[in-house]
N, C-alpha and C positions, 0 to 999 in steps of 0.2 A: 933788502927787498924780501918780503915774506913769500915763501913758496910752500905749497902743499901739493905733493905729487903722488897720485895713486898708481898702483900697479897690481898685477895679478889677475885681471879680468881675462876671460877666455870663453871658448865654446865647450860646454860639457854636456853629457847626457843626463837626463833625469835620474835623480838618486846620487849624483856625483857630488864632489866637494871641491871647494876652492878656498884659497886664503888670499885675501886682499891686504895690501899694505899701503900706508900713507906716510911717506917720508916728509918731514917738515924741516924748514930752515928759515932763518931770519927772525925767529921769535923764541921767547923763552918757553919751551914746550910745556913745562910743568906748571906754568901759570894759566894754562888754558884747559877748560873742559873740551872734550873732543866728541865728534859725532859722525855717524855715517847716515847719509841720505841716499835715496835712489829715485830714478825717474824712468818709468817705462814709456815706450813709444805711445804717444797720444794721451798720456796721463800726466797729472800733476806730480811734482816732486813730493816725496813723503819721507818722513824720518824713519830710520830703521832701528838704530840703537845709539846710545851715547855712553860716555864714561867720564867720571869725575876726574878732577886734577890728580887725585892720589890713586885712582884706579879702583876704588872700593865700591863705587856706586855705578851699576851697569844695567839700567832698565832697557827693555826691549819692546818693540812694536809687536802686537799680538801675533801677527802672521809668521813671525820668525822666531818667536819664543821657543826654546828647546832645540832649535836647529842652528842658530847663529850664536857665535861667541865673540864679543868685543874685548879687546885688551889693548894695553899700551905699554911701551917701554920708554920711560922717561930718560933713561941713559942714552937711548938711541934716537930720541926725538921721533918716534915712529908709533903710529896707530895701526892696529890690525883688526881684521874681521874674518873669523873662521866660519865658513858656511858649509853646512852638511845637508845631506838629503835635499839637494836643490831640485826645484820644480820649475816647470815652464813659466809660472807666474812670477818667478824671481828674476826673470829676464829684465834687465834694466841697465842704465848707466849708473854706477855707484860713485858717489861723491863723499869726500871727507871734508869736515868743516871744523873750525876752531872758534871757541867762544870764551871771552873773559867775563861775560855776564854771570855765569854760574860759578859761584865761588866754592861751595861745599858739596854740591851735587852736580847734576847735569840736566840738560833738557833738549828738546827737539824743535824748538821754535826757530824757524829759519831766519826770522828777523832779528834774532839774538846772536847770530853767527857773525864773527868779525872777518874771517877768511875762509875761502873755499878753494878746493882743488878743481881741476878740469875734468875729472872723472875717468873711470875705467869701465869698459863695457863687459858685462856678464851676459852670456847667452846660453840658455838651457834648452836644448833641443835634441831629439833623437834622429 
């Protein structure tokens, strides 16, 4: 059984930092491009960032560019999202996802994701 389990969500003040993790099991992690999505209350899910199978391609959604860093450790089957200078508009449930569709790069089309985690809640508030 494939499992993607996010962790690291918390309540932090504006300007704070968090590191999210996504531990995977039941799949050959290095065969999948990985991605982070988020969904704020009352809004549609949106892609945040993704990383290619080899970790070299890491595009970011414009609103998080320069503040968030995605990375992966293929030896630990784990995906990460380092988030700095967090703002109230970053409040959302964050989901990791795995895709075999993207072979040499990555993307944020949710219909191309094969597996999803259940999410971890990030709340930014003073």
